[in-house]
N, C-alpha and C positions, 0 to 999 in steps of 0.2 A: 622205030617201027610205029606206024599209025595205029590208032585204036581199032580201026576196021580190020587191018591185017592181023592184029593181035587176037581179035575175036575169031577170025577165020582159022588161025593156027589152033586155037582151043577146040573149035568145031572138028577140025581134021583129026586131032588127037582123040576126041571122043569117038569118032567114026572108026578110027584104027582100033580103039579098045573094043568096040562092038564087033568088029570083024574078027578079032581074036577069040571071041566067045563061040562056043558051040551054038548051033541053031536052037537047041533046047534051052540053054542058059540065057541066050539073047532074048528069046520070046518071054521068058519069065521076068527078066530084067525090065523089058519094055512094058509088060503088063503091070508089074509092081509100080513102075514110074507113073503110068496112067492112072492107077488106082489111088495113089497117094493123096491127091486132093479130096477125093470122095471119102477116104478113110478119115482124113483130118476133120472134115465137116461132120461125119458121123460121130466121131468122138466128141466134138464140141457141142453136139446137140443131145447126146445121150443123157438121160437123167442121172443125177449123182445123189446118192443116199449115204448118210452117215448115222451111226448109232453110238450113243454115249451113255456112260454110267458115272455120275459124279460121286467120288468116294467120300467127300466131306458133307454133302447135303443129302445123299441117297436118291437124288433125282435121276431119272432116266429119260432119254429122248431118242427116238428114231425119226429122222426127218429127211425128206427129199428137199435139198436146198438149191438145186439147179435143174432146170428142165427146158426143153425146146430152145436151147441156146442162151438162156437168161437165168440169172440168180433170182430166187424167189424172196422178195422183201420180208414177207411174213415169216418164212422159214428162217431167214437170217436173224430176225428179231428173236425167235425162239432159241436159236443157238446162242445169241448174245446173252439172253437171260440165264440160260443154263451155265454158261462159262463165266458168269459174273464173278467178281471178287467176293468169295463166300464169307470173308471176314467182315467186310463193310456193307455188302449189298450193292455196291456201285456196279453199274452195268456199263461195259465198254463195247465198242464196235470191233468185232473180230474181223480180221483181214480175210476176205473170201479166198485169197490165194493160199492161206493157211488151211482152209477147208479142202481146197483142191489138193494140197499136199497130203492131207490125211486120207483123202479118197484114193490118191495114187498109191499111198503106203498100204492101204487096205488091199488094193488090187495086187500089189507087188507081193505081199505076204500071204495072200489067200485067206486072211482072217475072216471069220464069220461071227466073231464076238464083238460086243461094243467096246469102244475105247474107254478105258478106265481113266478118269480125269483126276489128276493130282492138283494141277493149277492151270487155269486159263488166264483170263484178264486179271490184272492186279492194279489197284489204284496206286497213285504215287505214295500215299500214306502207308499202305501195306508194304509196298516195295521198300520204303525207307526203313520200316520196322524190321523186315526180314534181312535187309542188308546190315543193319546194326548187329543182328544175331549171327550172321554167317558171311564170311568173305566170299562164299560161292554165289552170292546174289549180286548181280551187276547193278550199279547205281542207275544206269540208263537201260534197264531191262526192256526187251522187246515185248514182255508181258504187258507193260503199261500202254502199249500202242495196239494191243490185240494181234500182234504178229508172232506170238509164241505160246506154246502149250506143253505141259509135262504130262506124259501118258505112259500107259502100259496096256497090254492086251492079253487076256487070259489064255488064248490058244496060240500065242507066238512067244518063244523064249526071248527074254530081254535082249540078249546079244544078237539074235536074229532080227529083232525089230530095229536095233541100231544099225546093223549092216544094210538092211533094206532102205532105211532113211538115208544113209550115206550114199547108196547107189543112185538115189534120185537126183542128187546134186541140186537141190532146190533151196538150200538155206543152211542154217546152223543145226548141228546135231550134237547134243550133250549126252553123255552116258553116265548114269548114276546107279550102278549095280547095288551099292550099299543101301540106297534108298528105294530101289526097285522101280526106277522110271527112266524114260528117255525123254529128253527135251528136244523139240523140233521147232524151228522158226523160219520165217521168210526173209530173214536178213541175208547178209552175204554168206556164201558157202564157206563153212569152216567146221571144225570138229574139236571136241575136247572130251 
């Protein structure tokens, strides 16, 4: 079968599917299909705001880090400073995709409270020290590349935060109820 006739078969199958729908359903389907690109553009240009409270330093930050379709460099610098390795003072570059994951997680949970930060960026020296103390700390932790954060939120039960993070399917999710935090990262999708 040629590529053209294969595409034509797909088109006919789509038309048959639409014929089987009621007029009401078909109209809504077509309207939703037409609106999808507009909605995608709207979502990609809407401002994104996050609020943080760092449990080890006492620092707080509410920041609009994305606006008019672009990340805001000064805001990203503020986030990097807040999420620095609090043990050494080293500042790393946090992955903007991690901030987007946190924004999506806030939207998913409906939280209005700041993220309580347990750990953001970790220097290699800090990660090595933590790994020596605990087998739960990975030698090649994504915290060292700014792709991971350990969090909790005052108005979302920890198990609910974990479930919401898992539902996003945007990276790794670790659940630590004994230490009262959830780990999220922008690595491959996995859970522990």
